[in-house]
C-alpha positions in Angstrom: -76.3 31.4 -64.4 -76.5 31.9 -68.3 -79.3 33.8 -70.1 -80.6 33.4 -73.4 -82.9 35.6 -75.7 -84.7 33.6 -78.2 -87.2 34.8 -81.0 -90.3 33.3 -82.5 -90.8 35.2 -85.6 -94.5 35.1 -86.6 -96.2 35.9 -90.0 -99.5 35.1 -91.4 -100.2 32.3 -88.7 -96.8 30.8 -89.4 -93.6 30.6 -87.2 -90.1 30.7 -88.5 -87.5 28.0 -87.5 -84.1 27.5 -88.6 -82.4 24.1 -89.0 -79.2 24.1 -86.8 -76.0 23.3 -88.6 -74.7 19.9 -87.9 -71.5 21.1 -86.5 -73.2 23.0 -83.7 -72.9 21.5 -80.1 -76.4 21.9 -79.0 -79.2 20.7 -81.0 -77.2 19.8 -84.0 -79.4 19.3 -87.3 -82.5 20.1 -85.3 -85.2 22.7 -86.0 -84.9 25.7 -83.4 -85.9 29.1 -82.9 -83.6 32.0 -83.3 -81.5 33.3 -80.5 -78.5 33.1 -78.3 -76.7 34.0 -75.2 -77.1 37.4 -73.4 -73.8 39.2 -73.3 -72.4 40.6 -70.1 -74.0 44.1 -69.6 -76.8 43.3 -72.0 -80.6 43.1 -71.3 -82.4 40.2 -72.7 -84.3 42.7 -74.9 -81.0 44.0 -76.5 -79.7 40.5 -76.9 -82.7 39.6 -78.7 -82.3 42.3 -81.2 -78.6 41.8 -81.6 -79.0 37.8 -82.0 -81.8 38.0 -84.6 -79.7 40.4 -86.6 -76.7 38.3 -86.5 -78.3 35.0 -87.2 -81.2 36.1 -89.9 -80.2 39.6 -90.9 -83.4 41.3 -89.5 -84.0 43.8 -86.6 -87.1 43.0 -84.6 -89.2 46.3 -84.0 -92.3 44.8 -82.4 -92.0 42.1 -79.8 -93.2 40.6 -76.5 -91.6 38.2 -74.0 -94.0 35.3 -73.9 -92.2 33.0 -71.7 -89.1 32.4 -69.3 -88.1 28.8 -69.3 -85.4 27.1 -67.3 -82.5 25.1 -68.9 -84.1 21.7 -69.8 -80.6 19.9 -69.4 -78.8 21.7 -66.4 -76.8 18.5 -65.8 -75.3 18.8 -69.3 -75.1 22.8 -69.8 -75.4 24.1 -66.4 -78.3 26.4 -65.0 -79.8 28.8 -67.5 -82.7 30.9 -68.4 -84.4 31.3 -71.8 -86.4 34.6 -72.4 -88.6 33.7 -75.4 -90.3 36.6 -77.5 -92.8 36.4 -80.0 -91.6 38.9 -82.9 -94.5 40.2 -85.0 -92.6 42.9 -86.8 -89.1 43.5 -88.1 -87.1 45.7 -90.4 -84.8 44.4 -93.1 -86.9 42.6 -95.5 -87.2 38.8 -95.6 -85.3 36.7 -93.0 -82.2 35.0 -94.5 -79.3 33.1 -93.0 -76.4 34.8 -91.8 -73.1 33.1 -90.5 -73.0 29.4 -89.9 -75.5 28.7 -87.2 -78.2 27.3 -89.6 -78.6 25.6 -92.8 -82.1 26.3 -93.5 -84.8 28.6 -92.6 -88.5 27.7 -93.1 -92.1 28.9 -91.9 -94.2 26.3 -90.4 -97.9 26.4 -89.1 -98.1 25.5 -85.3 -99.9 22.3 -86.6 -96.9 21.4 -88.9 -94.6 21.8 -85.9 -96.1 18.9 -84.1 -94.9 16.6 -86.9 -91.3 17.8 -86.7 -89.5 14.8 -85.1 -86.2 16.9 -84.7 -87.5 19.9 -82.9 -84.8 21.1 -80.6 -86.9 21.4 -77.5 -90.4 19.7 -77.2 -91.7 22.7 -75.0 -91.6 24.8 -78.1 -94.9 23.0 -79.4 -96.8 24.5 -76.4 -95.5 27.9 -77.2 -96.2 27.8 -80.9 -99.9 26.7 -80.2 -100.4 29.4 -77.5 -99.0 32.0 -79.9 -101.4 30.6 -82.7 -104.3 30.6 -80.2 -103.5 34.4 -79.2 -103.6 35.3 -82.8 -107.2 34.1 -83.5 
């Protein structure tokens, strides 16, 4: 089974999403949270820190796992588990694209995410709402 570590960066009531590059196999040209595969011998926490740094050039310093979700398309991608973290603090300044996974980064309110037609996974909307509710 594959494992993934994914970050929902939160700042001032907004969440950071990355628009995946059109050449990506999974969810091309869709808005997605930041993250990727847990490597052999790595914990999901360590993978979170590594993936966030590789993709947006910051290091999570305060984070909490908020959900563990199963692969939404096991017939296509095989069995998998997604460890989703809320990241409230990081070092390294403003998140910026690093590498070729994303073509844009943008902050959205949870309400704005409801109107995004090309969100990588509809389940994110529930998570964004729960995170927003926990912050009030």
